[in-house]
C-alpha positions in Angstrom: -40.3 57.5 -2.1 -40.2 55.5 -5.5 -43.3 54.5 -7.0 -44.0 51.3 -8.9 -47.3 50.3 -10.7 -49.2 47.8 -9.7 -48.4 45.1 -12.2 -44.8 45.6 -11.6 -45.4 44.4 -7.7 -45.8 40.9 -8.9 -42.5 40.6 -10.4 -41.0 42.5 -7.2 -42.2 39.6 -5.3 -40.8 37.1 -7.3 -37.4 38.9 -7.0 -38.3 39.0 -3.2 -38.7 35.2 -3.1 -35.6 34.5 -5.2 -33.8 36.4 -2.4 -35.3 34.7 0.5 -34.3 31.1 -1.3 -31.0 32.3 -1.8 -30.3 33.3 1.7 -31.8 30.1 2.8 -29.5 28.2 0.6 -26.8 30.1 1.9 -27.4 29.3 5.2 -27.5 25.5 4.5 -24.4 25.5 2.2 -26.4 23.9 -0.6 -25.6 24.6 -4.2 -28.3 26.5 -6.2 -27.3 25.5 -9.6 -26.9 22.2 -11.0 -23.5 20.5 -10.9 -21.2 21.1 -13.9 -20.0 17.9 -15.3 -16.2 17.7 -17.1 -14.5 14.5 -18.4 -11.0 14.4 -19.1 -9.2 11.7 -20.8 -6.6 10.2 -18.4 -5.0 7.3 -20.6 -5.5 6.3 -24.1 -6.6 3.2 -25.1 -3.4 0.8 -25.0 -2.6 -2.5 -26.6 0.3 -4.9 -26.0 1.1 -8.0 -27.6 -0.4 -11.1 -25.1 2.7 -13.5 -24.2 2.7 -16.6 -22.2 3.9 -17.0 -19.1 8.1 -18.3 -19.1 8.9 -22.0 -18.8 10.8 -22.3 -15.5 13.0 -24.8 -13.6 10.5 -24.6 -10.6 8.5 -27.3 -9.0 6.3 -24.4 -7.9 6.0 -20.8 -8.6 3.7 -17.9 -8.1 3.8 -14.4 -9.6 1.7 -11.9 -7.5 0.9 -8.4 -7.6 1.4 -7.1 -4.1 -1.2 -4.5 -3.9 -3.9 -6.3 -5.5 -3.4 -9.7 -4.9 -3.7 -10.6 -8.2 -2.3 -14.1 -9.2 -0.7 -13.2 -12.6 1.0 -16.6 -13.2 1.3 -19.9 -11.2 2.4 -23.5 -11.6 1.2 -25.7 -8.7 1.2 -22.7 -6.5 -1.2 -24.4 -3.8 1.2 -27.6 -3.5 2.7 -28.1 -0.2 6.5 -28.2 -0.1 9.4 -27.0 2.1 10.3 -23.3 2.2 14.0 -23.3 3.7 15.3 -20.0 4.7 12.3 -18.2 3.1 10.9 -19.0 6.5 12.7 -15.9 7.8 10.2 -13.7 6.2 7.4 -14.6 8.7 10.4 -14.8 11.5 11.1 -11.1 10.8 7.5 -10.0 10.7 6.5 -11.6 13.9 9.9 -10.2 15.7 9.1 -6.9 14.2 5.7 -7.0 15.9 7.2 -8.4 19.1 10.2 -6.5 19.9 11.3 -2.9 19.8 14.0 -2.3 17.2 16.6 -0.5 19.5 16.2 -2.9 22.2 19.3 -4.8 23.5 19.3 -8.4 23.9 21.4 -11.4 25.4 22.1 -14.1 23.1 20.8 -17.2 24.9 23.1 -20.5 24.8 20.4 -22.3 22.6 21.0 -19.9 19.6 25.0 -20.5 19.6 26.4 -23.0 17.2 23.1 -23.5 15.0 23.9 -25.4 11.9 23.9 -23.5 8.6 24.0 -19.8 8.0 25.3 -18.0 11.0 26.9 -14.8 12.0 28.5 -16.4 15.0 26.9 -15.3 18.1 28.1 -16.2 21.3 26.2 -16.8 24.7 25.4 -14.0 26.8 26.5 -11.6 23.7 24.7 -8.3 24.1 23.0 -7.3 20.6 20.4 -5.0 19.5 17.1 -6.4 18.0 17.9 -4.4 14.9 21.2 -6.0 14.3 19.7 -9.5 14.6 17.4 -8.4 12.1 19.6 -7.6 9.5 21.8 -10.8 10.2 18.4 -12.8 10.1 17.6 -11.3 6.4 20.8 -10.4 4.6 23.3 -13.0 6.0 20.2 -15.8 6.5 21.8 -16.4 10.0 20.1 -19.3 11.7 21.6 -18.2 15.2 19.9 -14.7 14.6 16.6 -16.5 14.0 16.9 -18.5 17.2 17.7 -15.7 19.2 15.1 -13.5 18.2 12.7 -16.2 18.5 14.0 -17.1 22.1 14.2 -13.4 23.1 10.5 -12.7 21.9 8.6 -15.5 23.0 10.8 -17.5 25.1 11.0 -20.6 23.5 11.3 -22.0 19.7 7.9 -23.6 20.4 6.0 -20.4 21.6 7.7 -18.4 18.7 6.6 -21.2 16.1 3.0 -20.7 17.6 3.2 -17.2 17.0 4.4 -17.6 13.6 1.4 -19.9 13.0 -1.0 -17.4 14.5 0.2 -15.0 12.2 -0.3 -17.2 9.1 -3.8 -17.7 10.4 -4.3 -14.2 10.5 -3.2 -13.6 6.7 -5.3 -16.7 5.7 -2.5 -18.9 4.7 -4.3 -22.0 4.9 -1.4 -24.1 3.6 1.5 -22.9 5.7 2.7 -24.4 8.9 6.1 -23.4 10.8 8.0 -25.7 13.3 11.0 -23.1 13.6 12.2 -19.7 12.9 15.1 -20.7 10.4 13.4 -23.4 8.2 15.9 -26.1 8.8 13.8 -29.3 7.5 11.0 -30.6 9.5 8.2 -32.8 8.0 5.6 -30.2 9.3 7.2 -27.3 8.3 5.9 -26.1 4.8 4.2 -23.7 2.8 3.1 -23.2 -0.9 4.1 -20.8 -3.5 1.0 -18.8 -3.4 1.0 -18.6 0.4 4.4 -17.6 0.5 4.0 -14.5 -1.9 0.9 -13.6 0.1 3.2 -13.4 3.2 5.6 -11.5 1.4 3.1 -9.0 0.2 2.0 -8.5 3.9 5.7 -8.1 5.2 6.4 -5.8 2.4 4.0 -3.5 3.6 6.2 -3.1 6.8 8.3 -0.2 6.1 11.1 -1.4 8.5 10.8 -5.0 6.9 11.1 -3.4 3.5 13.8 -1.5 4.4 16.0 -4.6 5.6 15.6 -6.6 2.9 16.3 -3.7 0.1 19.7 -3.1 1.9 22.7 -4.6 -0.2 25.0 -4.7 2.7 25.2 -3.5 6.5 27.5 -3.3 9.2 27.0 -3.2 12.9 29.4 -2.8 15.8 30.1 -5.9 18.1 29.1 -4.7 21.7 32.2 -4.8 24.3 34.8 -5.0 21.3 36.3 -3.2 18.7 35.0 -5.6 16.2 32.3 -5.2 13.9 30.0 -7.6 11.8 29.3 -6.9 8.1 26.3 -8.6 6.5 26.0 -9.2 2.9 22.6 -9.5 1.2 22.6 -12.7 -0.7 19.8 -11.5 -3.2 21.8 -11.3 -6.5 18.6 -9.4 -8.1 19.3 -6.4 -5.7 22.3 -5.8 -8.0 21.2 -7.2 -11.4 17.5 -6.3 -11.8 15.8 -3.2 -12.8 13.6 -2.0 -9.7 14.6 -5.3 -7.2 13.6 -4.5 -3.7 14.5 -7.5 -1.9 13.4 -10.3 -0.5 14.9 -13.8 0.7 16.8 -16.7 -0.5 16.9 -20.0 0.6 18.2 -23.9 0.6 18.3 -27.3 2.1 19.1 -30.5 0.8 15.4 -31.3 0.8 13.6 -28.1 -0.1 16.1 -27.4 -3.2 16.8 -23.7 -3.9 13.9 -21.7 -2.7 13.8 -17.9 -3.7 11.6 -15.1 -2.8 12.0 -11.7 -5.0 10.4 -8.6 -5.5 10.5 -5.7 -7.8 9.0 -2.4 -8.4 8.3 -0.5 -11.8 6.0 2.6 -12.4 3.8 2.0 -9.2 3.4 -1.7 -9.8 5.3 -4.2 -7.1 5.5 -7.8 -8.4 6.4 -10.9 -6.1 7.9 -13.7 -7.5 8.2 -17.3 -5.6 9.7 -20.3 -6.8 10.3 -23.6 -4.8 12.8 -26.4 -5.7 14.2 -24.1 -8.7 17.6 -25.1 -9.7 17.8 -22.0 -11.9 16.1 -19.7 -9.9 17.8 -16.5 -11.0 16.9 -16.7 -14.3 13.3 -18.0 -13.4 12.9 -14.9 -11.5 14.1 -12.4 -14.0 11.7 -14.0 -16.6 8.6 -14.2 -14.2 9.1 -10.5 -13.4 9.8 -9.3 -17.0 6.1 -11.0 -17.8 4.3 -9.3 -15.5 6.0 -5.9 -16.1 5.3 -6.4 -19.9 1.6 -7.5 -19.2 0.5 -5.4 -16.6 0.4 -1.8 -15.2 -0.5 0.2 -12.0 -3.2 3.0 -12.5 -2.9 5.5 -9.7 -4.5 8.7 -10.3 -2.9 11.9 -9.0 -4.9 13.2 -6.0 -7.3 15.7 -6.8 -7.8 19.2 -5.8 -9.3 22.4 -7.2 -10.4 26.1 -6.1 -14.0 26.9 -6.5 -15.2 30.6 -5.7 -17.3 31.4 -2.5 -20.2 33.8 -2.7 -21.7 35.1 0.8 -18.8 33.8 2.7 -15.8 34.8 5.1 -13.3 33.6 2.4 -13.5 34.0 -1.1 -12.8 30.5 -2.2 -12.4 27.0 -1.0 -10.5 24.0 -2.2 -12.2 20.9 -3.0 -10.2 17.8 -3.1 -10.6 14.2 -3.1 -9.6 12.2 0.3 -9.8 8.5 -1.0 -6.7 7.3 -2.9 -7.3 4.8 -5.4 -5.0 2.3 -7.2 -5.9 -0.5 -9.6 -3.6 -3.1 -11.5 -4.9 -3.5 -15.0 -3.8 -5.5 -18.2 -1.4 -3.4 -20.5 -4.2 -3.7 -23.1 -7.0 -1.9 -21.9 -9.8 0.9 -23.1 -9.3 4.4 -22.5 -9.5 5.7 -18.8 -11.2 8.9 -18.2 -12.0 10.9 -15.0 -15.1 12.8 -14.6 -15.6 15.8 -12.0 -19.0 16.4 -10.8 -19.1 20.1 -8.9 -20.6 23.5 -8.8 -19.6 26.5 -10.4 -19.3 28.0 -7.0 -20.7 27.7 -3.4 -22.8 29.8 -1.0 -20.7 30.2 2.4 -22.1 28.5 5.2 -20.5 24.8 5.3 -17.9 23.0 7.3 -14.4 21.5 6.7 -15.1 18.0 4.5 -18.6 18.9 3.6 -19.2 16.9 0.5 -19.8 19.1 -2.7 -19.1 17.1 -5.7 -17.8 13.6 -6.6 -15.0 12.1 -9.1 -15.7 9.2 -11.2 -12.9 7.2 -12.7 -13.9 4.7 -16.0 -12.1 2.6 -18.1 -14.2 2.5 -21.2 -17.9 2.3 -19.6 -17.1 0.2 -16.6 -16.8 2.3 -13.3 -13.6 1.7 -11.6 -13.9 4.1 -8.5 -16.1 6.9 -7.3 -15.2 9.2 -4.5 -16.8 12.3 -2.8 -14.8 15.8 -3.2 -14.9 17.5 0.1 -14.2 21.0 1.0 -11.0 21.9 2.7 -11.9 24.4 5.1 -14.9 25.9 7.2 -16.5 28.9 5.4 -19.3 30.9 7.3 -22.2 32.6 6.0 -21.6 36.5 6.1 -25.1 38.3 7.4 -26.7 40.8 5.1 -25.5 44.0 5.6 -27.9 47.1 6.7 -27.5 48.6 3.6 -28.5 45.6 1.9 -31.9 45.3 4.1 -32.5 49.1 3.6 -32.3 48.7 -0.3 -35.0 46.0 0.1 -37.4 48.2 2.4 -36.7 51.0 0.0 -37.8 49.1 -2.8 -41.2 48.5 -1.3 -41.5 52.4 -0.4 -40.9 51.9 3.4 
C-alpha cells in the first residue's frame, strides 16, 4: 500500500477536487478553459473613385440593391406614373402564387383579340400556365395576361384586386393596378421606387427569375403540329454583362418603360426607368454606376473541427448556421473576422449546442455576430473501473 506523508494529503485533496470539477464539467458539456480568440483579415481597406449618378433621359428612375433594399441613385423615384407592360411583373408574381405551373387551362373568349402585343391565343385553346407565363414575360403578350388573370381569379377585376393586395403586402404605397397587362387607365400607376421594390420581391421567386432570364422559349401548340416561339424583348440580356432580365413596356401615354437587373460578384442591382426615350443606354449607365460604387460582402460559411475529451467521438465540428450578406461602398475600412471558441470540448453535449461565436467587423464597427454550433451530439464516457481503482489506491484503500 502506498504511503503518503500528512503534508502531502492536502495536495491530493486538491487533485481530487479538480478531478471532481472536471467530471462535473464533462457532464454538462461546459468548457473548462477560457475561450481562445483569433482574428483574421478578410478584406483589406479599399478605396474607389467617387462618381455621381449618370444623367438619364428618364422622367423617373431608381437604382436599387435587390437584397438590402438600398436605393443607390434616383430621380423623382416617388412620383406616380403609368407603367405600361412592366405591370406584368406583378401579373406573373400573382399568377405564380395562384396557379400550378403545369396546370392546363382553357383560353376564355375575353382573352382573344386583346390590343397590343399578342401570342394569338384562340378561344377554347388548351394551354399550360407555364407557357402563358413565358408568353407574358418574353413576348409581353396581353392576351396571355388576360387569360392568366381570368383563369386565376375569375375576372380581370378580381385579379386586379389580388394584384393590389399583393402590392399592399409588399408595402407599395404608391402603386395601383386596374388590369393585368398595363394598357392605359388613369388609375393604373406606380413609381420607379415601388416598381424596383416589386421587382426585388419577384426575383426572389426562382421560377420568375428563370423565366425573365430566358432569351427564347418554344412551346407546342396543343392539338396541332405547330409551336410558338417566344423571344425575350430585353436587349440587355444579350449585351450587358451579368444581365438577368426583367421587363420592357411602352404605351403612347407612358412612353418607354424598362426594368432591368444584373448580378456581378454576389451583388444584384435593379434599374427602373419610366418615360425614358433612351432607356437601353440609361440602364447600362445606371448599372455601371452601381457596380462601380458598391460591392457585396458574403462571408464563406464557417466550419472547423475541435478535439473532444471524454466523449464517444474524438472530434466535433463547429459551424455558423446563420448566413450574412451586406452591401458596402467600394471605399471601406478593412473587414475582419474574429472567432471565439475553446481549444477543445468535453463530451456531454447535444447537436447545435452553442460553443462559441464569430464576429465580423468593418474597421471598429460590428457588422454581424452569430453563435458557433456543434454539428453532432457527443455523449460523455463514464469513468472506467481502472480509473476509479487508481483513485482508491491513491488514498490507500
